[in-house]
N, C-alpha and C positions, 0 to 999 in steps of 0.2 A: 671617431664615432660621432654621429650627428646628434644634436640636441633634440629631444622630443618636444614637439610643440604642444602647448597647452590649448586644448580645444576651446576652452572658455576665455582664452586671452583675446582681447579685442585688438584688431589690426591697428597699427599706428596711422594716424592721419597724415597726409602730405601737408606741407606748410600752407599751401593755398587753401586746402580743405579746412585746416585748423583756423585760418583767418576768417573764412566764410562762417564757420561755426560760431566763433567769438562774436562776429558782427550780427549774426542772426539772434543770438542770445541778448545782445544789447538792444537790438531793434524791438524784440518782444517787450522789453521793459519800457522802452520809449512809447510803444504803441498803446500801452495801458493808460497813458496820459491823454490819449487822443479822444476828443469828444466829437462824435458825428453830428453834423448839422442836418436837420430835416429840410427837405425840399417842398414840403407841403405848403401850398399857397404862394410859392415863389415861381414867377414866370421862368419857363425853360430858357436856358442860356445865361441866366443871371448868376454871376459868381457868388458862391455861398461858403467858400472855404474848401478845405481838402476833404476828400473822402478817405476812408481807411486805406484803400488800395493806393491812392495817390501818395498818402503819407508814407506808407511802407516803401513805395518805389523810391521816394526821395531819400529815405534812410539807407536803402540798399545800394543806392548810387555811390556810396562811399567805397564800394568794391569795384567800381567801373574805372578802367576797362581791363585791369589785369587779372583779378580773381573771377569776376563774372562779366560776361558780355551782355549787350543790350537785351537780347532775346531771353537770356536767363533771368535778368532782373525783372523783365515783364512777367515772366512765369512766376517768379517769387511773389509779385504783387497781384497776380491773378487777372492780368489784363493782356491785350494783344500788344505785339511789338509796335504796331502802328499807333496805338493810343499813347504808349510811352514816348514815342518819337515826337508826338504833338506836345505832350507835357514838357519835354525838354526845351521847347521853344518859348515856353511861358515864363515870364519874369518871376512870378511867385514860386514856381517850382524850382527855378534856378537858385533863388534865394534860400529855399528850404534845403536844397542839396548842399549849398555852401555852409549853412548853419549846422547841418549834420556832420560835415567834414570837420568843422571847427570843434565840435563836441568830441568827436573821436580822436582828433589830434591832441586835445587837452587831456583826454582820458589816458591815452598812451603815454604822453609826457609825464603826467602825474605818477603813473604806474612805474615807469622806469626811474624817475627821479627819486621816488620813495625807496625803491629797491636798492639803488646805488648808494644813497645816503644812509640807509638803515644801519650799517655797522657802526656809525658814529653816534647813534641815538643814546646808547647806554651811558656814554661819557659826556653827553651834551644835551641836557634837558631842554634848553632853549631851542636848539635845532629840532629836537623831536617834537616839541610843541608847535613849531612853525609848519610842520608837515602833517600834524594831526587833523583828521577830518577830510583829507583829500580823498576823492572817489577814485578808485583804481579798478583794474580789470580782474581783481581777485587773485593776484599773484601771491603764492603761499611761500615764497622763498624767504631766506633769512640773510639778505644782503649778498645773494649769490650772483656773481657776474654772469654765469652760464644762464641763469633764469632770466636775467635782464636782457641778455643777448637774444634769447629765444623769443621773447616778446617783441623785441625790436625788429625781428624778421618780418613781422606783420606789415611793416611800412612798405615793403616791396610789392605788396599785393593790394595796396589801398590807392584811392584816388590821388592823382598827382598834386592836387591842391593841398592835401594832407602832408605830403612830403615836403612841400614848401614851408609850411608852418613848422614841421618837425625839425628841418635842418637849420632854420633860423634859431630855434631853441638850442639845438645841439652845438652850433657855432658859439653861441653865447656861453654855454656851460664849459666848453673846452677852453675858451678864452679866459674865463673867470675862476675856474675851480682848480685848486692846487691839491697836491698830495695824492693818496690812493684813489680818491673819488675822481680827480681830474684824469688820472690814467684810465679809469673805467669808461669815462665819457669818450676819450680818444679811441679806446679799443672798440667802443660801440660804433664809431664812425668807420673805423677800418673794417670791422666785421661786415657792415652793410655793403661796403664797397666790394669786398670779396664775394659775398653772397650773390650780389647782382650779377657779377661776372659769371658765376657758376650757373646762374639761371638762364641767361641769354647774352651771348657775346655782342649782338647788335645793340641791345638795350644798354649794355654796359658802356659801349662807346659813346652813346648819347649821354649817359649818366656822367661820365668823367669830363665831358665837354661842358657840362652845365656850370655856370659861374658859382652857384651855391656849393657844388661839390668841390670845385677847385679851392674855395675858401676853407672848407673843412680839411682838405688835404694839406693845405699850407699850415693851418692851425695845428694839425697833428704833428707835422714835422717840427714846427716851432716848439711845440710842447716837449717833444723828446730832446731836442737840442738844449732847451732851457734846463731840462733835467740834468743834462751833462754838465752844464755850467754850475748848477747848484752843488753837484757832487764834487766838482773840481774845487769850488770855493770852500767846501767843508774840509777837504783833504789838505788844502794849502792855506787854511785860515791863518792870517797874521804871519805868514812865512815869506810870501813873495807877491806883494801888491802889483808890481809892474808886470809880472807874468800873468796875473789874473786879468789885468786890463788888456793885454795882448790876446789872451784867450777869448775874451768877450768880443773883441774886434774880429778875430778869426771866425768865430761862430756866426757873427753878423754877416760876414762875407759868404759863408757856407749857406746860410738861409737864402740869401739873394740868388746864389747860383742855383740852388734846388728849385726855388720858386720860378725862376726863369725857365728851367728845364721842364717843369710841369706845364707851364703855359705853352711852351713850344710843342710838346707831345700832344697837347689837347687840341691843337689847331687842325 
């Protein structure tokens, strides 16, 4: 028996559409800070700062080229594609796009980091205090890995410059965070890898060949292997130190073999 559909139920947005919606909402907030400069009394052609349309175009460029194409961004800003094409050659516009990308990258990072670390807050007041006041994307979860992963999926549809910032952060977190939170950061990296493959096989091949992605892959493998070492040490604590040393050496060899395999496959 088929389920009856609720006529009032809103259809679910695709991931790309959700990303566009989130960025539009962010851009609206950012544009409220914009102050239009009057051209009155200023000779034509004299630079006077950004118009509202140019500022909006710079903000929406965080979605280029995966979520929105150039013509779609021009439409969002209310200008022709030709005008946007000219803006993209101007250094002030390029700097504004870079600044917008950095803002979104930090916003996404703060959102995910707060969500992943949230379960530790009740037992660690100092940790909770260190994260207080961070601006996030309004995630309403309670330390949910699924919620964090859902927000991480935005990265696939954002400007590649944002991905670069994001993966540097993710590499650092996987390398430095232990326990359940460390596992969540590693899972985050794996999820993105799989999701990109599902999105486009061609783009996935480019993704896995990127040096930053290879580092993430190696860190993930190392993280899981180190977890096995810790478990073995816990089980064999003070029982057989020689075996523990041999286990460490064997795991080191396994790491090197796997890393070599990853490099070979990515060539």
